[in-house]
Each structure stands twice: as structure tokens, then as C-alpha cells.
py3Dmol code that shows the C-alpha trace and the ligand (Angstrom):
import py3Dmol

protein = """\
ATOM      1  CA  MET A   1      15.263-182.693   8.681  1.00  0.00           C
ATOM      2  CA  SER A   2      18.291-181.690  10.617  1.00  0.00           C
ATOM      3  CA  ILE A   3      21.737-182.944   9.562  1.00  0.00           C
ATOM      4  CA  ASN A   4      23.048-182.054  12.972  1.00  0.00           C
ATOM      5  CA  LYS A   5      24.665-184.647  15.187  1.00  0.00           C
ATOM      6  CA  GLY A   6      23.863-182.848  18.417  1.00  0.00           C
ATOM      7  CA  ARG A   7      20.647-181.824  19.976  1.00  0.00           C
ATOM      8  CA  PHE A   8      19.211-178.184  20.193  1.00  0.00           C
ATOM      9  CA  ILE A   9      16.855-177.658  23.168  1.00  0.00           C
ATOM     10  CA  THR A  10      15.388-174.325  24.052  1.00  0.00           C
ATOM     11  CA  PHE A  11      13.647-173.116  27.257  1.00  0.00           C
ATOM     12  CA  GLU A  12      10.864-170.537  26.926  1.00  0.00           C
ATOM     13  CA  GLY A  13       8.207-168.841  28.991  1.00  0.00           C
ATOM     14  CA  ILE A  14       7.196-165.519  30.445  1.00  0.00           C
ATOM     15  CA  ASP A  15       9.567-163.761  32.913  1.00  0.00           C
ATOM     16  CA  GLY A  16       9.336-165.448  36.377  1.00  0.00           C
ATOM     17  CA  ALA A  17       8.412-168.871  34.881  1.00  0.00           C
ATOM     18  CA  GLY A  18      11.415-170.412  36.790  1.00  0.00           C
ATOM     19  CA  LYS A  19      13.453-171.844  33.878  1.00  0.00           C
ATOM     20  CA  THR A  20      16.822-171.475  35.447  1.00  0.00           C
ATOM     21  CA  THR A  21      16.704-174.145  38.200  1.00  0.00           C
ATOM     22  CA  HIS A  22      15.541-176.788  35.690  1.00  0.00           C
ATOM     23  CA  MET A  23      18.182-175.772  33.151  1.00  0.00           C
ATOM     24  CA  ASP A  24      20.818-176.239  35.846  1.00  0.00           C
ATOM     25  CA  ALA A  25      19.544-179.746  36.643  1.00  0.00           C
ATOM     26  CA  LEU A  26      19.381-180.826  32.972  1.00  0.00           C
ATOM     27  CA  GLU A  27      22.891-179.464  32.323  1.00  0.00           C
ATOM     28  CA  GLN A  28      24.169-181.724  35.103  1.00  0.00           C
ATOM     29  CA  ALA A  29      22.130-184.697  34.017  1.00  0.00           C
ATOM     30  CA  TRP A  30      23.351-184.581  30.459  1.00  0.00           C
ATOM     31  CA  LYS A  31      26.977-183.908  31.430  1.00  0.00           C
ATOM     32  CA  GLN A  32      26.869-186.986  33.650  1.00  0.00           C
ATOM     33  CA  ALA A  33      25.450-188.964  30.809  1.00  0.00           C
ATOM     34  CA  GLY A  34      28.653-188.061  28.966  1.00  0.00           C
ATOM     35  CA  HIS A  35      27.453-185.414  26.571  1.00  0.00           C
ATOM     36  CA  GLU A  36      29.278-182.205  25.697  1.00  0.00           C
ATOM     37  CA  VAL A  37      26.746-179.577  26.983  1.00  0.00           C
ATOM     38  CA  VAL A  38      26.790-176.027  25.629  1.00  0.00           C
ATOM     39  CA  ARG A  39      24.697-173.775  27.833  1.00  0.00           C
ATOM     40  CA  THR A  40      23.864-170.430  26.297  1.00  0.00           C
ATOM     41  CA  ARG A  41      21.163-167.780  26.098  1.00  0.00           C
ATOM     42  CA  GLU A  42      19.458-165.191  23.933  1.00  0.00           C
ATOM     43  CA  PRO A  43      19.762-162.454  23.237  1.00  0.00           C
ATOM     44  CA  GLY A  44      23.464-163.172  23.861  1.00  0.00           C
ATOM     45  CA  GLY A  45      25.882-166.179  23.715  1.00  0.00           C
ATOM     46  CA  THR A  46      28.733-164.434  21.828  1.00  0.00           C
ATOM     47  CA  PRO A  47      30.674-161.211  22.702  1.00  0.00           C
ATOM     48  CA  LEU A  48      28.845-159.257  19.996  1.00  0.00           C
ATOM     49  CA  ALA A  49      25.454-160.589  20.907  1.00  0.00           C
ATOM     50  CA  GLU A  50      26.049-159.945  24.619  1.00  0.00           C
ATOM     51  CA  LYS A  51      26.720-156.257  23.704  1.00  0.00           C
ATOM     52  CA  LEU A  52      23.471-156.231  21.629  1.00  0.00           C
ATOM     53  CA  ARG A  53      21.671-157.776  24.571  1.00  0.00           C
ATOM     54  CA  ALA A  54      22.649-154.898  26.890  1.00  0.00           C
ATOM     55  CA  LEU A  55      21.157-152.366  24.342  1.00  0.00           C
ATOM     56  CA  PHE A  56      18.119-154.519  23.739  1.00  0.00           C
ATOM     57  CA  LEU A  57      17.235-154.897  27.499  1.00  0.00           C
ATOM     58  CA  HIS A  58      17.860-151.271  28.496  1.00  0.00           C
ATOM     59  CA  ASP A  59      17.585-148.770  25.636  1.00  0.00           C
ATOM     60  CA  ALA A  60      14.264-147.455  24.318  1.00  0.00           C
ATOM     61  CA  MET A  61      13.682-148.365  20.607  1.00  0.00           C
ATOM     62  CA  ASP A  62      10.740-149.008  18.153  1.00  0.00           C
ATOM     63  CA  PRO A  63       9.556-152.637  17.665  1.00  0.00           C
ATOM     64  CA  LEU A  64      11.198-153.121  14.257  1.00  0.00           C
ATOM     65  CA  THR A  65      14.569-152.005  15.692  1.00  0.00           C
ATOM     66  CA  GLU A  66      14.009-154.389  18.474  1.00  0.00           C
ATOM     67  CA  ALA A  67      13.232-157.247  16.107  1.00  0.00           C
ATOM     68  CA  LEU A  68      16.221-156.458  13.909  1.00  0.00           C
ATOM     69  CA  LEU A  69      18.556-156.239  16.915  1.00  0.00           C
ATOM     70  CA  VAL A  70      17.485-159.548  18.351  1.00  0.00           C
ATOM     71  CA  PHE A  71      17.710-161.292  14.995  1.00  0.00           C
ATOM     72  CA  GLY A  72      21.185-159.753  14.418  1.00  0.00           C
ATOM     73  CA  ALA A  73      22.361-161.055  17.774  1.00  0.00           C
ATOM     74  CA  ARG A  74      20.829-164.477  16.880  1.00  0.00           C
ATOM     75  CA  ARG A  75      22.604-164.667  13.578  1.00  0.00           C
ATOM     76  CA  ASP A  76      25.927-164.170  15.222  1.00  0.00           C
ATOM     77  CA  HIS A  77      25.058-166.720  17.939  1.00  0.00           C
ATOM     78  CA  ILE A  78      23.974-169.337  15.460  1.00  0.00           C
ATOM     79  CA  LYS A  79      27.080-168.951  13.231  1.00  0.00           C
ATOM     80  CA  ALA A  80      29.634-168.696  16.000  1.00  0.00           C
ATOM     81  CA  VAL A  81      28.294-170.990  18.623  1.00  0.00           C
ATOM     82  CA  ILE A  82      25.142-173.089  17.900  1.00  0.00           C
ATOM     83  CA  GLU A  83      25.876-174.507  14.498  1.00  0.00           C
ATOM     84  CA  PRO A  84      29.524-175.440  15.342  1.00  0.00           C
ATOM     85  CA  ALA A  85      28.349-177.054  18.547  1.00  0.00           C
ATOM     86  CA  LEU A  86      25.644-179.086  16.843  1.00  0.00           C
ATOM     87  CA  ALA A  87      27.976-180.174  14.109  1.00  0.00           C
ATOM     88  CA  ARG A  88      30.401-181.664  16.576  1.00  0.00           C
ATOM     89  CA  GLY A  89      27.605-183.458  18.430  1.00  0.00           C
ATOM     90  CA  ALA A  90      27.135-181.199  21.510  1.00  0.00           C
ATOM     91  CA  TRP A  91      23.829-180.759  23.232  1.00  0.00           C
ATOM     92  CA  VAL A  92      22.932-177.065  23.118  1.00  0.00           C
ATOM     93  CA  LEU A  93      20.758-175.735  25.947  1.00  0.00           C
ATOM     94  CA  CYS A  94      19.568-172.279  25.043  1.00  0.00           C
ATOM     95  CA  ASP A  95      17.644-170.036  27.441  1.00  0.00           C
ATOM     96  CA  ARG A  96      15.165-168.501  24.907  1.00  0.00           C
ATOM     97  CA  PHE A  97      15.291-168.445  21.118  1.00  0.00           C
ATOM     98  CA  THR A  98      13.032-167.303  18.323  1.00  0.00           C
ATOM     99  CA  ASP A  99       9.795-168.353  20.041  1.00  0.00           C
ATOM    100  CA  ALA A 100      10.643-165.478  22.495  1.00  0.00           C
ATOM    101  CA  THR A 101      10.654-163.035  19.554  1.00  0.00           C
ATOM    102  CA  PHE A 102       7.266-164.159  18.318  1.00  0.00           C
ATOM    103  CA  ALA A 103       5.960-163.974  21.947  1.00  0.00           C
ATOM    104  CA  TYR A 104       7.551-160.724  23.061  1.00  0.00           C
ATOM    105  CA  GLN A 105       7.942-158.596  19.934  1.00  0.00           C
ATOM    106  CA  GLY A 106       4.946-160.349  18.173  1.00  0.00           C
ATOM    107  CA  GLY A 107       2.506-160.922  20.977  1.00  0.00           C
ATOM    108  CA  GLY A 108       3.740-158.444  23.572  1.00  0.00           C
ATOM    109  CA  ARG A 109       4.444-155.509  21.205  1.00  0.00           C
ATOM    110  CA  GLY A 110       2.057-156.387  18.520  1.00  0.00           C
ATOM    111  CA  PHE A 111       4.759-156.402  15.852  1.00  0.00           C
ATOM    112  CA  ASP A 112       3.964-158.010  12.417  1.00  0.00           C
ATOM    113  CA  LEU A 113       4.244-161.798  12.662  1.00  0.00           C
ATOM    114  CA  GLN A 114       4.818-162.208   8.964  1.00  0.00           C
ATOM    115  CA  VAL A 115       7.957-159.892   9.078  1.00  0.00           C
ATOM    116  CA  LEU A 116       9.187-161.957  12.049  1.00  0.00           C
ATOM    117  CA  GLY A 117       8.619-165.116  10.010  1.00  0.00           C
ATOM    118  CA  THR A 118      10.687-163.535   7.129  1.00  0.00           C
ATOM    119  CA  LEU A 119      13.562-162.651   9.359  1.00  0.00           C
ATOM    120  CA  GLU A 120      13.363-166.112  10.926  1.00  0.00           C
ATOM    121  CA  GLY A 121      13.763-167.654   7.537  1.00  0.00           C
ATOM    122  CA  TRP A 122      16.699-165.439   6.547  1.00  0.00           C
ATOM    123  CA  VAL A 123      18.598-165.784   9.792  1.00  0.00           C
ATOM    124  CA  GLN A 124      17.986-169.519  10.602  1.00  0.00           C
ATOM    125  CA  GLN A 125      17.872-171.048   7.060  1.00  0.00           C
ATOM    126  CA  GLY A 126      15.797-173.893   8.396  1.00  0.00           C
ATOM    127  CA  LEU A 127      17.475-174.346  11.780  1.00  0.00           C
ATOM    128  CA  GLN A 128      14.889-175.077  14.563  1.00  0.00           C
ATOM    129  CA  PRO A 129      15.181-176.471  17.962  1.00  0.00           C
ATOM    130  CA  ASP A 130      14.686-180.226  18.230  1.00  0.00           C
ATOM    131  CA  LEU A 131      12.673-179.603  21.349  1.00  0.00           C
ATOM    132  CA  THR A 132      11.276-176.497  23.120  1.00  0.00           C
ATOM    133  CA  LEU A 133      10.230-176.751  26.751  1.00  0.00           C
ATOM    134  CA  LEU A 134       7.529-174.009  27.214  1.00  0.00           C
ATOM    135  CA  PHE A 135       7.144-173.127  30.906  1.00  0.00           C
ATOM    136  CA  ASP A 136       3.469-172.015  31.000  1.00  0.00           C
ATOM    137  CA  LEU A 137       1.903-170.204  33.930  1.00  0.00           C
ATOM    138  CA  ASP A 138      -0.443-167.344  34.911  1.00  0.00           C
ATOM    139  CA  PRO A 139       1.376-164.016  34.698  1.00  0.00           C
ATOM    140  CA  ALA A 140      -0.066-163.166  38.072  1.00  0.00           C
ATOM    141  CA  VAL A 141       1.847-166.049  39.612  1.00  0.00           C
ATOM    142  CA  ALA A 142       5.055-165.259  37.571  1.00  0.00           C
ATOM    143  CA  ALA A 143       4.849-161.581  38.796  1.00  0.00           C
ATOM    144  CA  GLU A 144       4.816-162.630  42.430  1.00  0.00           C
ATOM    145  CA  ARG A 145       8.043-164.652  41.891  1.00  0.00           C
ATOM    146  CA  LEU A 146       9.693-161.761  40.156  1.00  0.00           C
ATOM    147  CA  SER A 147       8.579-159.008  42.663  1.00  0.00           C
ATOM    148  CA  ALA A 148      11.423-159.565  45.188  1.00  0.00           C
ATOM    149  CA  ALA A 149      14.021-159.783  42.491  1.00  0.00           C
ATOM    150  CA  ARG A 150      16.407-157.157  41.191  1.00  0.00           C
ATOM    151  CA  GLN A 151      15.934-154.010  39.210  1.00  0.00           C
ATOM    152  CA  PRO A 152      13.653-154.862  36.310  1.00  0.00           C
ATOM    153  CA  ASP A 153      14.796-154.624  32.691  1.00  0.00           C
ATOM    154  CA  ARG A 154      12.506-153.038  30.014  1.00  0.00           C
ATOM    155  CA  PHE A 155      10.497-156.294  29.636  1.00  0.00           C
ATOM    156  CA  GLU A 156      10.207-157.217  33.276  1.00  0.00           C
ATOM    157  CA  ALA A 157       8.828-153.743  33.824  1.00  0.00           C
ATOM    158  CA  MET A 158       5.801-154.370  31.592  1.00  0.00           C
ATOM    159  CA  ASP A 159       2.286-154.788  32.879  1.00  0.00           C
ATOM    160  CA  ARG A 160       0.132-157.854  33.401  1.00  0.00           C
ATOM    161  CA  ALA A 161      -1.623-157.375  30.008  1.00  0.00           C
ATOM    162  CA  PHE A 162       1.651-157.441  28.173  1.00  0.00           C
ATOM    163  CA  PHE A 163       2.527-160.854  29.731  1.00  0.00           C
ATOM    164  CA  GLU A 164      -0.935-162.109  28.988  1.00  0.00           C
ATOM    165  CA  ARG A 165      -0.273-161.392  25.318  1.00  0.00           C
ATOM    166  CA  VAL A 166       3.213-162.970  25.509  1.00  0.00           C
ATOM    167  CA  ARG A 167       1.761-166.095  27.034  1.00  0.00           C
ATOM    168  CA  GLY A 168      -0.901-166.307  24.300  1.00  0.00           C
ATOM    169  CA  ALA A 169       1.665-165.856  21.522  1.00  0.00           C
ATOM    170  CA  TYR A 170       3.792-168.676  23.015  1.00  0.00           C
ATOM    171  CA  LEU A 171       0.779-170.928  23.017  1.00  0.00           C
ATOM    172  CA  ASP A 172      -0.064-169.987  19.446  1.00  0.00           C
ATOM    173  CA  ARG A 173       3.453-170.987  18.366  1.00  0.00           C
ATOM    174  CA  GLN A 174       3.030-174.286  20.203  1.00  0.00           C
ATOM    175  CA  ARG A 175      -0.295-175.026  18.403  1.00  0.00           C
ATOM    176  CA  ALA A 176       1.260-174.179  15.081  1.00  0.00           C
ATOM    177  CA  GLN A 177       4.235-176.686  15.713  1.00  0.00           C
ATOM    178  CA  PRO A 178       2.965-179.096  18.377  1.00  0.00           C
ATOM    179  CA  GLY A 179       5.636-181.625  17.645  1.00  0.00           C
ATOM    180  CA  ARG A 180       8.509-179.468  18.657  1.00  0.00           C
ATOM    181  CA  PHE A 181       7.085-178.348  21.989  1.00  0.00           C
ATOM    182  CA  ALA A 182       6.564-179.775  25.450  1.00  0.00           C
ATOM    183  CA  VAL A 183       4.330-177.525  27.521  1.00  0.00           C
ATOM    184  CA  ILE A 184       5.257-177.620  31.240  1.00  0.00           C
ATOM    185  CA  LYS A 185       2.786-176.531  33.804  1.00  0.00           C
ATOM    186  CA  ALA A 186       5.144-174.097  35.650  1.00  0.00           C
ATOM    187  CA  ASP A 187       2.843-172.924  38.386  1.00  0.00           C
ATOM    188  CA  GLN A 188       3.494-176.167  40.438  1.00  0.00           C
ATOM    189  CA  ALA A 189       6.169-176.843  43.055  1.00  0.00           C
ATOM    190  CA  PRO A 190       9.742-177.236  41.657  1.00  0.00           C
ATOM    191  CA  ALA A 191       9.803-180.992  42.275  1.00  0.00           C
ATOM    192  CA  LEU A 192       6.542-181.438  40.314  1.00  0.00           C
ATOM    193  CA  VAL A 193       7.767-179.246  37.461  1.00  0.00           C
ATOM    194  CA  ALA A 194      10.938-181.409  37.380  1.00  0.00           C
ATOM    195  CA  GLU A 195       8.824-184.546  37.091  1.00  0.00           C
ATOM    196  CA  GLN A 196       6.910-183.225  34.131  1.00  0.00           C
ATOM    197  CA  ILE A 197      10.179-182.276  32.435  1.00  0.00           C
ATOM    198  CA  GLN A 198      11.706-185.689  33.036  1.00  0.00           C
ATOM    199  CA  ALA A 199       8.614-187.472  31.757  1.00  0.00           C
ATOM    200  CA  GLU A 200       8.616-185.334  28.565  1.00  0.00           C
ATOM    201  CA  LEU A 201      12.315-185.899  27.974  1.00  0.00           C
ATOM    202  CA  ARG A 202      12.059-189.706  28.619  1.00  0.00           C
ATOM    203  CA  SER A 203       9.141-189.927  26.117  1.00  0.00           C
ATOM    204  CA  LYS A 204      11.334-188.365  23.517  1.00  0.00           C
ATOM    205  CA  GLY A 205      14.406-190.424  24.289  1.00  0.00           C
ATOM    206  CA  LEU A 206      16.389-187.439  25.591  1.00  0.00           C
ATOM    207  CA  LEU A 207      16.862-188.602  29.189  1.00  0.00           C
TER     208      LEU A 207
END
"""
ligand_1 = """\
25
TYD
P 15.745 -163.346 30.355
O 16.050 -164.458 29.366
O 14.556 -163.446 31.206
O 17.072 -163.287 31.253
P 17.171 -162.839 32.719
O 16.600 -164.033 33.517
O 18.695 -162.752 32.926
O 16.382 -161.567 32.908
O 15.755 -161.833 29.701
C 15.568 -161.718 28.357
C 14.566 -160.732 28.209
O 14.480 -160.483 26.798
C 13.184 -161.279 28.531
O 12.344 -160.421 29.146
C 12.521 -161.681 27.168
C 13.219 -160.735 26.275
N 13.365 -161.298 24.853
C 12.575 -160.703 23.796
O 11.866 -159.724 24.000
N 12.766 -161.208 22.545
C 13.597 -162.187 22.308
O 13.688 -162.620 21.200
C 14.354 -162.805 23.299
C 15.290 -163.914 23.119
C 14.205 -162.289 24.608
"""
view = py3Dmol.view(width=600, height=400)
view.addModel(protein, "pdb")
view.setStyle({"model": 0}, {"cartoon": {"style": "trace"}})
view.addModel(ligand_1, "xyz")
view.setStyle({"model": 1}, {"stick": {}})
view.zoomTo()
view.show()
């Protein structure tokens, strides 16, 4: 059970799933409802964690280094931003969190899930999102959305098989903790994706 007064909501999915538009809409809706909204992202969200993000996205490293770096950034983010925000009653919207580590480092890279679980316990000390919106879609569709976009980072440059594993690992996390997740069918038109999100949030009393 969380003693936090606020709400911690995370947004997950493979690259090209289309999270950003819907995060923008929810940020506006919750602000209009009178909540303090803290919009943030991982890796990142603090000056230190943003520096680590630049290394993480662009420098070659082995999977353990990758995992340690992202959990290091996460620790700083939790202590400096997420916990204080939740304690004062804010609604924290975070673009990716630990499910991404299980999906990308665990599923994508094949790194040891038990080690990730240990790091999760040390770094989060029980902190978990109240709700995770998982934008699920076929990596082939996601890749088409990304193709016109900017210079790919180390992850966006990975092949289809990598993203199939990432997708599978996200769904494994969802099956292990079904109550925390809402799976959104993200291959539909933006208006239909928005409808699914609204229905999920209403059913949980969050909208
Ligand atoms: P992303 O959130 O997609 O931001 P942008 O839209 O600006 O590219 O980029 C973050 C990348 O980092 C994404 O490819 C997933 C990856 N990532 C991990 O591999 N592990 C993690 O724990 C997190 C949080 C992200």
C-alpha cells in the first residue's frame, strides 16, 4: 500500500507506440481538473539523470552497465522529484519507468531478470506506479511511424526481433502484475486510442 497522497502514472511501450500525444492530452485534462501535474521522463527528470540519459542513449556499454546506469538515474529521479511530488499530492506522469528496464534490458538485451528485480527492490523500496498504461502494438507498425523521424538513438536503431522481445517482456510484466496495468491497443487511430485510455481511467476513478 502506498502512503502517497498523489498519483503515480507511467506510460510504456515500444519506440513508435505514440505515447506523447496522449500524455499531452492527459496532462491538460488533469491540470484542468485542478491537480498539480508533474510531467517527467526516464531515463531523466533531474539534471544528473538527464546527463546519464545522454550517455545511456548514445554510448556503447555492456548490459549490466546499462542496467546500473538507468537504475542510478532512477534513484536520483525518485528521491529528487517523484517522492516529493507524490508526498505533496501531485499527479506524476512519467514517460517510461522500470517496466522499460525489464522490457529493453531484460527482454531486448536478454539481461538477467532476477538481477533487475534486485536492483528494483534496492532503488524503489516498494515504490510502484499506481497505474501503467502499456501502449501495445506490432513492432512493424511502430517502425513505420518512426521511419520518417530523426536520427535514431541506440535503441531506436535496433531490429524488429529486438522490439518483438521488448514487446513480449512488457506483456510478461503485465501478466505478472495485471492490476497495475491497462493495456492499450495502440495500432488504432489516435481518437480510438484516446477513447480506450479514457475508458480505462474512468473505470479506475482517475478521470
Ligand atoms: P524514449 O522514452 O522513447 O524517448 P524519445 O521519445 O525522446 O526517444 O527514449 C528512451 C529510450 O530508452 C527508449 O528507446 C527506451 C530506452 N529505455 C531503456 O532501454 N531502459 C529503460 O529503463 C528506460 C527508462 C528507457
